N, C-alpha and C positions, 0 to 999 in steps of 0.2 A: 503494500499499499504506500503510495506517494502522497506527498500533500505540497500545493504550489502557494506559496506566499508571495503576495505582491504589494509592494509598499507605493504609496502615492509620492513620497520623498524620493525614492530610488529612481522612479521614472522620471521625475522631474529634473534630476541631476544629469540624466542621459541627454536630453534635449532641452535646449534653452527656450524659453518662451517666444512664440512668435518667430520662431526661426523654421526655415523649410527643412524638410528631414533629409534632403540631399547633401546638405553640408556636412553630414556625419560621414558621407562617403567618399568626399574628396580628400585627396591626399594632402597633408599639412604642407603650408607654403614654407619653403626654405628661404632664410634670410640670406641675402649676399653680404659678404663682408664688406664693410664701408672702408674705403682707402682712409689711412690715418694721415693726419697732416702734420707729418714729422718734418721739420724743416730739414732741407738738404745741406751737405757741408759745401761751403763755397770758401774760396780765399781769393783774395785781391792782391795781386802782384803790384809792386812799386814798378816805375818806368825802367829802373836799372834792372830789376829781375827779369822783366819782359825783354829787355835787351839781351841779357845773358841767354835766356831761354832760346830765342829766336838764333842768335849767333851759334849756339851749342847745336843747334838744329842744321845748321850749314848756310844760314842766309848771309848775304853780304852786307857790309855797313851800309851802302846806298839803298839795300831793299829793306832793311830794319828802320831806317830814316823814313822811308816813304810809308811803310806799313803802321808805324807808329806815330807819323806825323811830328818826327823830332827832327831839328836840324843834324846834320852829319856831324858837326862838332861835338853834340851833346852825346851822340852814340858813341864816338870815339872816345870821349871823356869817360862815359860809363864803363866802357872796355878797357880803359887804361892805354890806349892807343894815343902816342905823342907824334905830332908832325915833326919831322924832321927840318929844322931850319937852319938856313946858311952858315 
């Protein structure tokens, strides 16, 4: 002999009031991970450091001067290049 007991409270907790019964059959919605707004690491190089980097990459003094909008004399000064005078 078996006895079935139903509770109004148990049936109410299964289905929310005024909700269609099909929502219980839908798979749960997975939330996508939100990108974090972590700051990226950046470094600001001085003019002298930029000159050194470009020179070490094989650029000539006039190329460095043009790309950094610096006079040739300043690029030479950063690199320690002296002009031989008379």
